[in-house]
VOPAGU-2260 file (C-alpha; in pm, 1 decimal, decimal comma):
REM VOPAGU-2260
SITE   aa  ch    i         X         Y         Z
SITE  UNK   A    0     288,8  -20032,4  -14454,5
SITE  UNK   A    1     546,4  -19801,1  -14576,6
SITE  UNK   A    2     721,5  -19573,7  -14326,8
SITE  UNK   A    3     600,5  -19278,7  -14482,8
SITE  UNK   A    4     255,0  -19390,2  -14430,7
SITE  UNK   A    5     295,3  -19501,5  -14089,6
SITE  UNK   A    6     446,2  -19182,2  -13966,0
SITE  UNK   A    7     217,2  -18935,6  -14182,8
SITE  UNK   A    8     -79,7  -19106,7  -14047,0
SITE  UNK   A    9      28,2  -19098,1  -13711,7
SITE  UNK   A   10     139,4  -18761,9  -13703,4
SITE  UNK   A   11    -167,5  -18636,9  -13878,0
SITE  UNK   A   12    -378,3  -18851,2  -13611,6
SITE  UNK   A   13    -235,8  -18651,3  -13336,2
SITE  UNK   A   14    -311,7  -18302,8  -13521,7
SITE  UNK   A   15       1,8  -18225,4  -13671,7
SITE  UNK   A   16     181,4  -18199,1  -14000,5
SITE  UNK   A   17     455,9  -18416,2  -14134,5
SITE  UNK   A   18     713,5  -18180,7  -14293,2
SITE  UNK   A   19     987,9  -18451,5  -14334,3
SITE  UNK   A   20    1126,7  -18782,7  -14284,6
SITE  UNK   A   21    1485,4  -18860,3  -14290,1
SITE  UNK   A   22    1715,0  -19178,0  -14216,7
SITE  UNK   A   23    2056,1  -19137,4  -14112,5
SITE  UNK   A   24    2340,9  -19326,5  -14034,6
SITE  UNK   A   25    2371,2  -19524,0  -13739,2
SITE  UNK   A   26    1983,1  -19602,3  -13718,6
SITE  UNK   A   27    1876,5  -19267,5  -13669,9
SITE  UNK   A   28    1488,3  -19172,8  -13801,3
SITE  UNK   A   29    1446,5  -18811,1  -13789,4
SITE  UNK   A   30    1084,7  -18671,0  -13814,0
SITE  UNK   A   31     997,7  -18311,1  -13845,6
SITE  UNK   A   32     655,7  -18177,5  -13764,6
SITE  UNK   A   33     481,8  -17873,5  -13773,0
SITE  UNK   A   34     133,1  -17725,2  -13670,0
SITE  UNK   A   35    -122,0  -17716,6  -13918,6
SITE  UNK   A   36    -110,4  -17367,3  -14103,0
SITE  UNK   A   37    -402,3  -17108,7  -14169,4
SITE  UNK   A   38    -353,6  -16756,3  -14313,2
SITE  UNK   A   39    -384,3  -16531,3  -14033,6
SITE  UNK   A   40    -680,1  -16286,8  -14028,2
SITE  UNK   A   41    -610,0  -15889,4  -14072,6
SITE  UNK   A   42    -703,3  -15847,2  -13724,2
SITE  UNK   A   43    -435,8  -16098,0  -13590,9
SITE  UNK   A   44    -192,7  -15923,6  -13827,4
SITE  UNK   A   45    -259,2  -15568,3  -13700,9
SITE  UNK   A   46    -235,4  -15695,8  -13353,1
SITE  UNK   A   47      92,7  -15840,5  -13412,4
SITE  UNK   A   48     -10,3  -16178,6  -13302,0
SITE  UNK   A   49     268,9  -16442,3  -13348,7
SITE  UNK   A   50     216,5  -16781,4  -13513,9
SITE  UNK   A   51     192,4  -17068,9  -13276,1
SITE  UNK   A   52     490,5  -17286,6  -13269,3
SITE  UNK   A   53     577,2  -17651,1  -13164,5
SITE  UNK   A   54     677,2  -17696,9  -12827,8
SITE  UNK   A   55     891,1  -17978,0  -12668,2
SITE  UNK   A   56     572,9  -18117,7  -12514,7
SITE  UNK   A   57     422,4  -18158,1  -12871,7
SITE  UNK   A   58     723,7  -18353,6  -13006,4
SITE  UNK   A   59     724,6  -18581,8  -12686,8
SITE  UNK   A   60     364,6  -18650,0  -12770,3
SITE  UNK   A   61     419,4  -18744,7  -13112,3
SITE  UNK   A   62     744,3  -18958,6  -13026,0
SITE  UNK   A   63     536,0  -19167,0  -12785,2
SITE  UNK   A   64     275,9  -19234,3  -13052,1
SITE  UNK   A   65     529,2  -19294,8  -13321,8
SITE  UNK   A   66     738,4  -19549,6  -13100,5
SITE  UNK   A   67     403,7  -19755,8  -13068,2
SITE  UNK   A   68     320,0  -19736,3  -13421,4
SITE  UNK   A   69     657,7  -19848,1  -13546,4
SITE  UNK   A   70     672,4  -20086,4  -13303,8
SITE  UNK   A   71     348,9  -20257,2  -13388,6
SITE  UNK   A   72     469,0  -20231,8  -13804,4
SITE  UNK   A   73     804,2  -20360,9  -13725,9
SITE  UNK   A   74    1011,6  -20078,9  -13854,1
SITE  UNK   A   75    1366,5  -20132,6  -13792,3
SITE  UNK   A   76    1542,6  -19804,9  -13625,1
SITE  UNK   A   77    1770,2  -19740,8  -13334,3
SITE  UNK   A   78    1672,6  -19391,1  -13246,6
SITE  UNK   A   79    1398,1  -19177,3  -13306,5
SITE  UNK   A   80    1411,7  -18799,2  -13301,2
SITE  UNK   A   81    1108,7  -18581,2  -13354,0
SITE  UNK   A   82    1165,8  -18208,4  -13390,5
SITE  UNK   A   83    1022,8  -17875,8  -13506,3
SITE  UNK   A   84    1133,6  -17754,6  -13843,7
SITE  UNK   A   85    1464,1  -17561,1  -13855,4
SITE  UNK   A   86    1574,0  -17244,3  -14013,8
SITE  UNK   A   87    1626,8  -17441,6  -14319,7
SITE  UNK   A   88    1260,9  -17547,7  -14326,6
SITE  UNK   A   89    1161,1  -17755,0  -14650,9
SITE  UNK   A   90     857,8  -17603,5  -14873,9
SITE  UNK   A   91     679,1  -17894,3  -14994,1
SITE  UNK   A   92     296,2  -17758,4  -15143,2
SITE  UNK   A   93     110,2  -17448,9  -15230,4
SITE  UNK   A   94      55,1  -17362,8  -14859,2
SITE  UNK   A   95     373,5  -17362,9  -14763,6
SITE  UNK   A   96     475,1  -17127,1  -15034,5
SITE  UNK   A   97     169,7  -16900,7  -14921,1
SITE  UNK   A   98     278,3  -16922,5  -14600,0
SITE  UNK   A   99     650,0  -16788,4  -14654,2
SITE  UNK   A  100     601,4  -16508,2  -14904,1
SITE  UNK   A  101     833,8  -16235,4  -14835,6
SITE  UNK   A  102    1081,5  -16465,5  -14710,0
SITE  UNK   A  103    1426,8  -16563,0  -14883,5
SITE  UNK   A  104    1449,6  -16901,5  -14990,8
SITE  UNK   A  105    1663,9  -17138,3  -15179,5
SITE  UNK   A  106    1535,1  -17332,5  -15478,6
SITE  UNK   A  107    1707,5  -17589,3  -15681,4
SITE  UNK   A  108    1529,0  -17649,2  -16045,6
SITE  UNK   A  109    1487,0  -18013,1  -16176,8
SITE  UNK   A  110    1680,7  -17887,2  -16487,9
SITE  UNK   A  111    1941,1  -17623,3  -16590,2
SITE  UNK   A  112    1794,8  -17300,7  -16708,8
SITE  UNK   A  113    1927,8  -17356,8  -17063,1
SITE  UNK   A  114    1790,3  -17104,1  -17334,5
SITE  UNK   A  115    1561,6  -16976,6  -17093,2
SITE  UNK   A  116    1856,2  -16761,7  -16900,8
SITE  UNK   A  117    1874,0  -16542,9  -17203,8
SITE  UNK   A  118    2230,0  -16462,7  -17114,2
SITE  UNK   A  119    2127,9  -16309,9  -16794,3
SITE  UNK   A  120    2249,8  -16601,3  -16591,1
SITE  UNK   A  121    2421,6  -16906,8  -16639,8
SITE  UNK   A  122    2254,5  -17137,4  -16886,5
SITE  UNK   A  123    2374,1  -17449,7  -16678,0
SITE  UNK   A  124    2261,8  -17277,1  -16332,1
SITE  UNK   A  125    1967,2  -17458,1  -16119,9
SITE  UNK   A  126    2052,1  -17302,3  -15782,9
SITE  UNK   A  127    1903,3  -16961,1  -15682,3
SITE  UNK   A  128    1806,7  -16786,8  -15366,5
SITE  UNK   A  129    1582,2  -16486,6  -15374,5
SITE  UNK   A  130    1274,4  -16318,5  -15181,2
SITE  UNK   A  131     959,9  -16554,4  -15251,3
SITE  UNK   A  132     682,3  -16336,7  -15425,7
SITE  UNK   A  133     324,2  -16427,8  -15525,7
SITE  UNK   A  134     230,4  -16333,9  -15901,5
SITE  UNK   A  135     -39,9  -16404,8  -16106,7
SITE  UNK   A  136      13,6  -16708,4  -16334,4
SITE  UNK   A  137    -140,7  -16869,0  -16658,5
SITE  UNK   A  138    -527,5  -16839,1  -16675,0
SITE  UNK   A  139    -525,9  -16617,2  -16330,0
SITE  UNK   A  140    -382,4  -16911,1  -16126,1
SITE  UNK   A  141    -168,8  -16835,3  -15843,4
SITE  UNK   A  142     216,7  -16842,5  -15949,1
SITE  UNK   A  143     548,8  -16748,2  -15786,7
SITE  UNK   A  144     886,1  -16603,9  -15854,6
SITE  UNK   A  145    1191,5  -16503,2  -15660,8
SITE  UNK   A  146    1333,8  -16178,9  -15679,9
SITE  UNK   A  147    1713,3  -16125,6  -15620,3
SITE  UNK   A  148    2029,3  -15917,0  -15694,7
SITE  UNK   A  149    2384,1  -16026,7  -15774,0
SITE  UNK   A  150    2532,8  -15715,8  -15628,7
SITE  UNK   A  151    2768,9  -15760,4  -15301,5
SITE  UNK   A  152    2584,0  -15652,9  -14983,1
SITE  UNK   A  153    2722,6  -15376,1  -14823,1
SITE  UNK   A  154    2933,2  -15444,7  -14534,5
SITE  UNK   A  155    2806,2  -15367,1  -14154,7
SITE  UNK   A  156    2869,8  -14996,2  -14113,8
SITE  UNK   A  157    2963,8  -14961,9  -14444,6
SITE  UNK   A  158    2825,9  -14589,2  -14575,9
SITE  UNK   A  159    2638,2  -14616,0  -14916,6
SITE  UNK   A  160    2629,7  -14313,6  -15134,8
SITE  UNK   A  161    2272,5  -14169,8  -15214,9
SITE  UNK   A  162    2403,3  -14136,8  -15573,8
SITE  UNK   A  163    2476,7  -14493,4  -15601,6
SITE  UNK   A  164    2258,7  -14678,7  -15882,7
SITE  UNK   A  165    2007,2  -14898,1  -15749,8
SITE  UNK   A  166    2110,2  -15277,6  -15773,5
SITE  UNK   A  167    1983,4  -15451,7  -16065,9
SITE  UNK   A  168    1726,8  -15713,9  -15951,4
SITE  UNK   A  169    1649,0  -16029,2  -16132,8
SITE  UNK   A  170    1309,4  -16237,6  -16125,0
SITE  UNK   A  171    1244,9  -16588,2  -16168,2
SITE  UNK   A  172     931,1  -16735,0  -16199,3
SITE  UNK   A  173     855,8  -17110,6  -16155,7
SITE  UNK   A  174     585,5  -17348,3  -16097,1
SITE  UNK   A  175     636,5  -17606,3  -15842,8
SITE  UNK   A  176     664,1  -17896,6  -16066,8
SITE  UNK   A  177     998,3  -17743,6  -16191,4
SITE  UNK   A  178    1146,5  -17761,7  -15843,1
SITE  UNK   A  179    1374,0  -18028,2  -15726,6
SITE  UNK   A  180    1377,5  -17888,1  -15370,8
SITE  UNK   A  181    1272,3  -17553,8  -15183,0
SITE  UNK   A  182    1374,4  -17424,1  -14856,1
SITE  UNK   A  183    1402,3  -17117,9  -14639,3
SITE  UNK   A  184    1739,0  -16994,4  -14668,1
SITE  UNK   A  185    1915,7  -17054,5  -14354,7
SITE  UNK   A  186    2002,8  -16672,5  -14265,9
SITE  UNK   A  187    2058,1  -16587,2  -13904,2
SITE  UNK   A  188    1955,1  -16241,9  -13830,1
SITE  UNK   A  189    2072,9  -16129,8  -13497,0
SITE  UNK   A  190    1862,0  -15842,6  -13506,0
SITE  UNK   A  191    1568,4  -16076,8  -13478,1
SITE  UNK   A  192    1418,6  -16255,0  -13802,7
SITE  UNK   A  193    1052,0  -16314,1  -13786,0
SITE  UNK   A  194    1008,2  -16627,4  -13573,0
SITE  UNK   A  195     782,8  -16851,3  -13830,5
SITE  UNK   A  196     908,6  -17178,9  -13632,9
SITE  UNK   A  197    1052,0  -17224,6  -13291,5
SITE  UNK   A  198    1312,7  -17511,5  -13207,8
SITE  UNK   A  199    1191,1  -17800,6  -13007,6
SITE  UNK   A  200    1245,6  -18177,1  -13011,9
SITE  UNK   A  201    1236,3  -18504,5  -12846,6
SITE  UNK   A  202    1514,9  -18745,1  -12865,6
SITE  UNK   A  203    1446,0  -19102,0  -12773,3
SITE  UNK   A  204    1723,7  -19374,4  -12708,1
SITE  UNK   A  205    1675,5  -19621,6  -12429,8
SITE  UNK   A  206    1515,2  -19335,2  -12250,7
SITE  UNK   A  207    1420,9  -18955,9  -12336,1
SITE  UNK   A  208    1653,0  -18645,6  -12335,0
SITE  UNK   A  209    1488,7  -18342,0  -12400,7
SITE  UNK   A  210    1681,1  -18056,2  -12461,8
SITE  UNK   A  211    1560,9  -17682,8  -12335,4
């Protein structure tokens, strides 16, 4: 059985979503999991109830079950790390995009902009960072776009004149099939970025080391 299938079935069987699998140098097998997401109710939003997040205990539980499953199928690895998504969480499907509307994301197109750039950006450009928005696509189907400005951000403490013209905004519409990669932008906001995910991981190598 393929590694992807083994891990996905094991993770799903425990009630979690598989976000990503990575094999790294030295035999490290890194598995990222998350809790299944459902759109919050208006009551939950009004009450400011935060989303649940993966805990260290969740990672430990998945680690133990994965160790057993990988051993049964003879998967070769030296160290297993199970963790929650980081601040650069990958976006894989429509539900992920729905979940993170309003967040700043990084996307990489499969092909350069080409003629579609219309002189507004480089025709060879494939990477963009902007705020994710939901738009109506063809035939009323849900579509997506990112909105950004290439104007430099004011420096901390810098006074901005009220007469200053607003920055020019750019928008790029896309469908998921056009993307090579999409992730939350790894922006650290010391004023308190909304916590969509919280860190936690279980790292197994001849024993268990579980950081705070």
